[in-house]
N, C-alpha and C positions, 0 to 999 in steps of 0.2 A: 619752307617757303615763307618769305617775308609777307606780312600783312600790309596791304596798301592803305595808307592813311587817307581819311576823308578831310583832313584839316587843310586849310589854305595857308600859304606862307605867312600872311599877316597874322593869322590866328596863332600859328606856332610861335612866332617871335614875341607876340604880346603875352601869350600864356607863359612862356619862358621867363620874360621879364617880371610879370606879376608874381610868379612863383618865387623868383629870387627876392623880390621886395618883401614878400610875405615871410620868407624864411629869415630875412635880415631886418625884421621890423624895428628892432631896437637900436640898430646901427645908424650912423649918420651917412646914409647913402641918398643919392638923388632919386626920389620917388617920381616916376613918370607914368607908369602904368596904373598904379593904385588910384590916383586922383581921377583919372579918366574913367576907370571902372566904377568908382563911387558916384560919378555924375550920372551913370545909368541907373542908380538906385540899388546897387548891388554891393555886397561885401565880398571879400576875396575868395571865400569858400565856394562861390558860385562857379568858379572856373574849374572845379574838380572833374567834371566829365571830360574836359579838354585834356587834363593831365592823365586821366585814365586811358584815353585814346593814345596819348603819347607813350604810355607804358606798354600797351598792347603792341604798338608799332615799334617798340624798342628804340626810341629816340635817344641818341647818345647825349643829347643836351641835359637830360635829367641826371646822368651820372656826373657831368661836368660841374653842375651846381654843387654837388657834394665835395668836389675837389677844389672849390673856391673860385671857379670861373665867374666872371662878372659879365652878364649879357649886356649888349648895347641898350642905351635908353631908347624909349619909343616916343614918337612925336604925335601919335594918333591912336584912336581906338578902332578896331576892325568892325565894330557894330555901331550903326548910326543911332540906335535907341535900344531901350530895354526889350521891346517887342522883338526886334531883329535878333537880339542875343538869345532870348527865350525860344524863338523859333529854331535857331541853330542848335540849341541844347536838345530840343526834341529830336532833331535829326541824329545827333550824336548818341542819344539814349537808345534809339532804335539800332544804330550801328553797333553799340556796345553789346546789346542783347544778342544780336546776330552772331557776334564774335565770342559768345559765351561768357561775357562779363556782366557784372552788376552795375547799372548806371546809378548815379547819385541824384537825389531829389534836390532841386535848387530853391524850393520855396523857403526854407529856413534862412537863406542868404539874401533874400529880397528885403532890404530895409526900407524901401520906399517904392510904392507902385507908381510907375510913370506911364502915361499913355503916349501914343505916337506923336501927338501934337505938342507935348510938353518940351 
């Protein structure tokens, strides 16, 4: 039986694009997800729990990246601020534990603390 994903569509496509940009960091590709993610005060590794959820749910997108697929660029970030992202990470960490997986700690990937008003 397939595991139902807790991810929203915007989170899926943003994660997919950010993973692509991370894997191709030294190539001259248009970076659209990474700058938006950095504005939240986060480095790319903070997206790891989203990738782990995609692995549990067996998203075909993850295999497509290895085959050279280029995901569409993104024009927005699904999280309004760092706090919203971190709240979502907490939800996914609980989901991962319930599904027998080890969640990732995002603290090492926060390069700048930002409050809601910033």
